[in-house]
C-alpha positions in Angstrom: -60.5 72.1 103.3 -61.2 69.2 100.9 -61.1 66.6 103.8 -63.5 68.7 105.8 -65.9 68.9 102.9 -65.7 65.1 102.4 -66.6 64.4 106.0 -69.6 66.7 105.8 -70.7 65.0 102.6 -70.5 61.5 104.2 -72.4 62.7 107.2 -75.1 64.2 105.0 -75.4 61.0 103.0 -76.0 58.8 106.1 -78.1 61.3 108.1 -81.4 60.7 106.3 -80.9 57.0 106.7 -80.4 57.3 110.4 -83.4 59.7 110.8 -85.8 57.6 108.8 -85.0 54.3 110.5 -86.9 53.3 113.5 -85.7 50.8 116.1 -87.7 48.0 114.5 -86.6 48.8 111.0 -82.9 48.9 111.8 -82.7 45.2 111.5 -84.5 45.0 108.2 -84.6 47.6 105.5 -87.8 47.8 103.5 -88.2 48.7 99.8 -89.6 52.1 100.6 -86.7 52.8 102.8 -84.3 51.9 100.1 -86.2 54.0 97.6 -86.2 56.9 100.0 -82.5 56.3 100.8 -81.6 56.1 97.1 -83.4 59.3 96.3 -81.9 61.1 99.2 -78.4 60.0 98.3 -79.0 61.0 94.7 -80.3 64.3 95.8 -77.4 64.9 98.2 -74.8 63.8 95.6 -76.3 65.8 92.8 -76.7 69.0 94.8 -73.5 68.5 96.7 -71.5 68.1 93.5 -73.3 71.1 92.0 -72.5 73.1 95.1 -69.0 71.9 95.1 -68.3 72.7 91.4 -70.4 75.8 91.1 -69.6 77.5 94.4 -66.7 79.6 93.2 -68.2 80.5 89.8 -71.5 81.5 91.4 -69.6 83.4 94.1 -67.5 85.2 91.4 -70.6 85.8 89.4 -72.5 87.3 92.4 -69.4 89.4 93.3 -69.1 90.6 89.8 -72.8 91.3 89.6 -72.7 93.2 92.9 -69.7 95.2 91.6 -71.5 96.0 88.4 -74.6 97.1 90.3 -72.4 99.2 92.6 -70.7 100.7 89.5 -74.1 101.4 87.8 -75.4 103.0 91.0 -72.3 105.2 91.1 -72.7 106.2 87.5 -76.3 106.9 88.1 -75.4 109.1 91.0 -72.8 110.9 89.0 -75.2 111.4 86.1 -77.9 112.7 88.6 -75.4 115.2 90.1 -74.3 116.3 86.6 -77.9 116.7 85.5 -78.6 118.7 88.6 -75.6 120.9 87.9 -76.7 121.4 84.3 -80.2 122.2 85.5 -78.8 124.9 87.8 -76.6 126.2 85.0 -79.6 126.3 82.6 -81.8 128.1 85.2 -79.0 130.6 85.7 -78.7 131.1 82.0 -82.4 131.5 81.6 -82.4 134.1 84.3 -79.5 135.8 82.6 -81.2 135.4 79.2 -84.2 137.5 80.4 -81.9 140.4 81.3 -79.9 139.8 78.1 -83.1 139.8 76.0 -84.2 143.1 77.7 -80.7 144.6 77.0 -80.8 143.5 73.4 -84.3 145.0 73.0 -83.2 148.3 74.5 -80.1 148.3 72.2 -82.3 147.6 69.2 -84.6 150.4 70.1 -81.7 152.8 70.5 -80.2 151.6 67.2 -83.6 151.9 65.5 -84.0 155.5 66.7 -80.5 156.2 65.5 -81.2 154.7 62.1 -84.5 156.5 61.9 -82.8 159.8 62.6 -80.1 159.0 60.0 -82.7 158.1 57.4 -84.7 161.3 58.2 -81.5 163.4 57.9 -80.5 161.7 54.6 -84.1 162.2 53.3 -83.9 165.9 54.2 -80.5 166.2 52.5 -81.8 164.4 49.4 -84.9 166.6 49.4 -82.7 169.8 49.6 -80.5 168.4 46.8 -83.6 167.7 44.6 -85.0 171.2 45.4 -81.7 172.8 44.5 -81.5 170.8 41.3 -85.1 171.7 40.5 -84.3 175.4 41.1 -81.3 175.2 38.8 -83.3 173.4 36.2 -86.1 176.0 36.4 -83.5 178.8 36.3 -81.9 177.2 33.2 -85.2 176.6 31.5 -86.5 180.1 32.4 -83.2 181.7 31.1 -83.6 179.7 27.8 -87.2 180.7 27.5 -86.4 184.4 28.2 -83.7 184.3 25.5 -86.2 182.6 23.2 -88.8 185.3 24.0 -86.3 188.1 23.4 -85.3 186.6 20.0 -89.0 186.1 19.1 -89.8 189.7 20.3 -86.8 191.0 18.3 -87.9 189.2 15.2 -91.5 190.3 15.7 -90.4 193.9 16.2 -88.2 193.8 13.1 -91.1 192.3 11.1 -93.4 195.0 12.4 -90.9 197.7 11.7 -90.4 196.4 8.2 -94.1 196.3 7.7 -94.4 199.9 8.9 -91.6 201.1 6.8 -93.0 199.4 3.8 -96.4 201.2 4.4 -94.8 204.6 5.0 -92.0 204.4 2.5 -93.1 204.7 -1.1 -90.9 204.6 -4.2 -90.6 208.3 -4.3 -89.6 208.7 -0.7 -87.2 205.9 -1.1 -85.5 207.6 -4.0 -85.3 210.8 -2.0 -83.7 209.0 0.9 -81.2 207.4 -1.3 -80.3 210.7 -2.9 -79.9 212.4 0.5 -77.6 209.6 1.6 -75.5 209.9 -1.4 -75.1 213.7 -0.9 -74.1 213.2 2.6 -71.5 210.7 1.5 -70.2 213.1 -1.1 -69.8 215.8 1.4 -68.0 213.6 3.7 -65.8 212.4 1.0 -64.9 215.9 -0.2 -63.8 216.9 3.2 
């Protein structure tokens, strides 16, 4: 491989010289020809050496770059497929979410009605309990007031009776009543 490259390099070095020379100039070489020949040889040597030394690294770099691009494209394709899959899942979840939202709303309405009925029932029970307590309180208070009225009436009646007795009973009558009571007690005692 190395020999083949050397032969090609030598041919490339002399090719411009042969092309640029005309039949008349082959015998004598002019200054411009030497300049051109020198520049051509420098160009061929420089780029030939660069090509020789950089061929494998450039080839490896380009191969690695192509592999990286291929890998990146594969990752992008995988990412796109995954994104499409997630999009489908999200759309399915959104469709399910609408029915689930409706279901939760209906359950909340049923629960709300149930709670409302419980609250009404508890309020009615509490109202009955308060009414019963109020009746008992009224009953207790009325019994106490009735007892108080009876006592007051009794005291009033006693005071009125005493007043009437005081008006009707004089000292003379009082002495007679006491005497009669003593006689009755004597008779009872003698028996």
